[in-house]
C-alpha positions as CSV (number, residue, x, y, z in Angstrom):
1,M,36.6,112.5,-95.0
2,K,34.7,109.6,-96.2
3,S,32.4,109.9,-99.2
4,F,29.1,108.0,-99.4
5,Y,27.3,107.1,-102.6
6,R,24.3,105.0,-103.4
7,R,24.9,102.1,-105.7
8,A,22.1,101.6,-108.2
9,F,20.8,98.2,-109.5
10,T,22.3,97.1,-112.7
11,L,19.9,96.0,-115.4
12,V,21.0,92.3,-114.9
13,E,20.3,92.5,-111.2
14,L,16.8,94.1,-111.8
15,L,16.0,91.3,-114.3
16,V,17.1,88.6,-111.9
17,L,14.9,90.2,-109.1
18,I,11.9,90.3,-111.4
19,A,12.5,86.6,-112.4
20,I,12.7,85.6,-108.7
21,I,9.4,87.4,-107.9
22,A,7.7,85.9,-110.9
23,F,8.9,82.4,-109.9
24,L,7.6,82.9,-106.3
25,I,4.2,84.0,-107.7
26,A,4.0,81.1,-110.0
27,F,4.9,78.7,-107.1
28,L,2.6,80.2,-104.6
29,L,-0.6,80.7,-106.7
30,P,-1.4,77.0,-107.1
31,V,-0.7,76.4,-103.4
32,L,-3.1,79.3,-102.4
33,G,-5.6,78.0,-104.9
34,K,-5.6,74.5,-103.4
35,A,-5.9,76.0,-99.9
36,K,-8.9,78.0,-101.0
37,E,-10.6,75.0,-102.6
38,S,-9.9,72.9,-99.5
39,A,-11.5,75.6,-97.3
40,N,-14.5,75.8,-99.5
41,R,-14.9,72.0,-99.6
42,T,-14.8,72.0,-95.8
43,M,-17.5,74.7,-95.8
44,C,-19.6,72.6,-98.2
45,L,-19.2,69.5,-96.0
46,S,-20.4,71.6,-93.1
47,N,-23.4,72.8,-95.0
48,H,-24.4,69.2,-95.8
49,K,-23.9,68.2,-92.2
50,Q,-26.2,71.0,-91.0
51,I,-28.9,70.1,-93.6
52,L,-28.8,66.5,-92.4
53,M,-29.0,67.5,-88.8
54,A,-32.0,69.7,-89.6
55,I,-33.7,66.7,-91.3
56,S,-33.0,64.7,-88.2
57,F,-34.5,67.3,-86.0
58,Y,-37.5,67.6,-88.3
59,A,-38.0,63.8,-88.1
60,N,-37.8,63.9,-84.3
61,D,-40.5,66.5,-84.2
62,N,-42.7,64.7,-86.8
63,K,-42.9,61.0,-85.6
64,G,-39.9,60.0,-87.6
65,Y,-41.0,61.3,-91.0
66,V,-38.8,63.4,-93.2
67,P,-40.1,66.6,-94.9
68,H,-41.6,66.7,-98.4
69,C,-38.8,66.9,-100.9
70,N,-40.4,69.6,-103.0
71,W,-41.2,67.2,-105.9
72,L,-43.2,69.1,-108.6
73,G,-45.6,70.7,-106.1
74,Q,-46.5,67.4,-104.4
75,E,-46.3,69.3,-101.1
76,N,-49.1,71.6,-102.3
77,T,-51.5,68.6,-102.2
78,A,-50.3,67.8,-98.6
79,G,-50.7,71.4,-97.6
80,V,-47.2,71.6,-96.1
81,P,-43.9,73.3,-97.1
82,G,-41.2,71.2,-98.6
83,W,-37.7,70.8,-97.1
84,L,-36.2,73.6,-99.2
85,Y,-39.1,76.1,-99.7
86,D,-42.7,76.9,-99.3
87,P,-44.4,76.7,-102.8
88,T,-47.1,79.2,-101.8
89,V,-44.6,82.0,-101.7
90,P,-44.7,83.5,-105.2
91,N,-41.6,83.4,-107.5
92,V,-39.9,86.7,-108.5
93,G,-38.8,86.9,-112.1
94,G,-39.4,83.1,-112.4
95,F,-37.1,82.2,-109.5
96,K,-37.5,81.1,-105.9
97,T,-36.7,83.8,-103.3
98,E,-35.1,83.9,-99.9
99,D,-38.7,84.4,-98.5
100,A,-39.7,81.1,-99.9
101,L,-36.6,79.5,-98.5
102,K,-37.2,80.9,-95.0
103,K,-40.6,79.3,-94.9
104,G,-39.3,75.9,-95.9
105,A,-39.6,73.0,-93.5
106,L,-36.0,73.0,-92.4
107,F,-35.2,76.7,-92.1
108,K,-36.3,77.0,-88.4
109,Y,-33.6,74.5,-87.6
110,I,-30.9,76.2,-89.7
111,R,-31.7,79.9,-89.8
112,N,-29.0,80.9,-92.3
113,P,-29.6,81.1,-96.1
114,K,-25.9,80.7,-96.9
115,I,-25.9,77.1,-95.6
116,Y,-28.0,76.2,-98.6
117,K,-25.4,77.3,-101.1
118,C,-22.0,75.7,-101.9
119,P,-19.3,78.5,-101.9
120,L,-18.0,77.1,-105.1
121,D,-21.3,77.2,-107.0
122,I,-20.5,80.4,-108.9
123,I,-22.0,79.8,-112.3
124,P,-24.7,82.4,-112.9
125,T,-28.3,81.2,-112.7
126,R,-29.8,80.7,-116.1
127,N,-33.4,81.0,-117.3
128,G,-35.6,78.2,-116.0
129,E,-33.3,77.3,-113.2
130,V,-36.0,78.1,-110.7
131,V,-34.3,77.0,-107.5
132,R,-30.5,77.7,-108.1
133,T,-31.1,81.1,-106.7
134,I,-31.6,79.6,-103.2
135,S,-29.7,76.3,-103.1
136,S,-26.9,74.2,-104.6
137,Y,-28.3,71.1,-102.9
138,R,-31.1,68.7,-103.7
139,M,-33.0,66.0,-101.8
140,N,-33.3,62.5,-103.2
141,G,-36.7,62.2,-104.9
142,S,-37.0,58.8,-103.2
143,A,-38.2,60.7,-100.1
144,N,-41.6,61.0,-101.8
145,N,-41.6,58.0,-104.0
146,F,-40.3,60.0,-107.0
147,G,-43.6,61.8,-107.2
148,N,-45.8,58.7,-107.3
149,P,-48.7,58.6,-104.9
150,Y,-48.5,56.0,-102.1
151,G,-52.1,54.9,-101.8
152,T,-54.1,57.8,-100.4
153,I,-51.3,59.2,-98.3
154,V,-50.3,62.7,-99.3
155,V,-48.5,63.8,-96.2
156,P,-44.7,63.2,-96.0
157,Y,-44.4,59.4,-95.8
158,S,-40.8,58.3,-95.8
159,K,-39.2,57.6,-92.4
160,L,-35.6,58.5,-91.7
161,A,-35.1,55.3,-89.7
162,K,-36.2,53.1,-92.6
163,W,-33.3,54.2,-94.8
164,K,-29.9,52.5,-94.3
165,P,-27.4,54.8,-92.7
166,S,-25.2,54.8,-95.8
167,D,-28.2,55.7,-98.2
168,I,-27.6,59.0,-100.0
169,I,-30.4,61.5,-99.4
170,V,-28.8,64.8,-100.3
171,W,-26.3,65.8,-102.9
172,E,-25.0,68.7,-105.0
173,L,-26.7,68.9,-108.4
174,D,-24.7,69.2,-111.6
175,E,-24.7,72.8,-112.6
176,Y,-23.5,71.9,-116.1
177,F,-26.4,69.6,-116.8
178,H,-28.5,72.4,-118.3
179,T,-25.9,73.1,-121.0
180,V,-24.8,69.6,-122.0
181,S,-28.3,68.1,-122.1
182,G,-29.7,70.4,-124.6
183,G,-31.5,72.7,-122.2
184,V,-33.2,70.1,-120.1
185,N,-34.1,71.8,-116.7
186,I,-33.3,69.8,-113.6
187,F,-33.5,72.8,-111.3
188,N,-37.2,73.3,-111.4
189,D,-37.9,72.1,-107.8
190,G,-36.1,70.8,-104.7
191,S,-35.5,67.2,-105.6
192,N,-34.2,65.0,-108.4
193,F,-33.7,61.5,-109.8
194,P,-30.3,60.0,-109.0
195,Y,-29.4,59.8,-112.8
196,E,-29.6,63.6,-113.1
197,G,-26.1,63.8,-111.7
198,I,-23.8,65.5,-109.3
199,T,-21.5,68.5,-109.7
200,P,-17.8,68.1,-110.7
201,R,-16.7,71.2,-108.8
202,H,-15.1,69.3,-105.9
203,G,-12.9,67.1,-108.1
204,S,-9.2,66.4,-108.3
205,A,-9.0,65.8,-112.0
206,K,-8.5,68.8,-114.4
207,T,-11.6,68.9,-116.5
208,A,-12.2,72.1,-118.4
209,K,-15.6,73.5,-117.3
210,D,-16.3,74.8,-120.8
211,T,-15.8,71.4,-122.5
212,F,-17.5,69.3,-119.9
213,T,-19.8,66.7,-121.4
214,L,-22.2,64.0,-120.2
215,A,-19.7,61.4,-121.4
216,G,-17.0,63.2,-119.4
217,Q,-19.0,62.8,-116.2
218,K,-17.3,59.4,-115.6
219,S,-14.2,61.0,-114.3
220,N,-12.3,61.5,-111.1
221,N,-14.1,64.8,-110.4
222,G,-16.7,64.6,-107.7
223,A,-19.1,66.1,-105.2
224,I,-20.2,66.0,-101.5
225,V,-23.2,63.9,-100.6
226,G,-25.1,63.5,-97.3
227,C,-26.3,60.2,-96.0
228,A,-29.3,59.1,-93.9
229,G,-27.0,58.1,-91.0
230,M,-25.9,61.8,-90.8
231,S,-22.5,61.1,-92.4
232,V,-21.0,63.3,-95.1
233,E,-18.6,62.2,-97.8
234,W,-16.9,63.0,-101.1
235,I,-17.8,60.7,-104.0
236,S,-16.3,60.7,-107.5
237,I,-18.6,61.1,-110.5
238,R,-17.4,57.7,-111.8
239,E,-18.4,55.9,-108.7
240,Y,-21.6,57.8,-108.5
241,F,-22.8,56.7,-111.9
242,E,-21.2,53.3,-112.3
243,K,-21.8,51.9,-108.7
244,E,-24.8,53.8,-107.5
245,V,-26.9,54.9,-110.5
246,A,-26.3,52.2,-113.1
247,P,-27.4,49.0,-111.2
248,S,-31.0,47.9,-111.6
249,G,-31.4,46.9,-108.0
250,R,-31.2,48.8,-104.8
251,T,-28.2,51.0,-104.2
252,R,-27.3,53.8,-101.9
253,L,-29.0,56.2,-104.3
254,W,-31.9,54.1,-105.4
255,N,-33.3,53.8,-101.9
256,N,-37.1,54.3,-102.4
257,Q,-38.8,52.8,-99.4
258,F,-41.9,51.8,-101.3
259,T,-40.5,49.6,-104.1
260,A,-38.6,46.3,-103.8
261,S,-35.9,47.6,-106.2
262,G,-35.5,51.0,-104.6
263,H,-36.2,52.6,-108.0
264,Q,-39.4,54.4,-109.1
């Protein structure tokens, strides 16, 4: 008669098994993290593309003109909603709401509030950041002459076809700017100056978020930007500032249609 018995793990074998599992976890976590970041970047690229397409549809319906860029209530004077929101809808708790977003000039072409937010924009909204509740993205203030009037014209007056196809008209605003700039608020409306920066959240360099500084913006981290020709691309912060913001002449960012230099 054969006898059967169950052999237990020895302590050494158990420790080896635990070490193997720990190694696999340590190996797989970075891979999974990169895959998740890649998926979120793809989603953000798609968001930009859909916003650009909505701008194009709006221009087709409005004699080639782009919507107001929500620059400090300039759209109030024109009596029309801006690209991102309708300023006549009251804020709640000091922030823009989804109701204001849904009455924006582009929403009828997009119909999904999630498209206005980057999935990696996870830093909680701070006091004064009026529009971060509804969008991660901003329109270039050049769309409305950076708030300067153009003669007596108050309706939207930039034409999509007058920009170069490579001109940057939409980007992801730097969510760290509020902290590193001493509390200056760049999230008060739907558009910005180019020098107010782009987010580093789509970067490849390892920059600690809690030690990020303005000086550190010249790095290999970067963001997604959308161009007038309907193309979407990733740009490093270094290239953004040194190649597109710093020059005194016209660049892809300084693309104001109403000044010779493209600036204000």
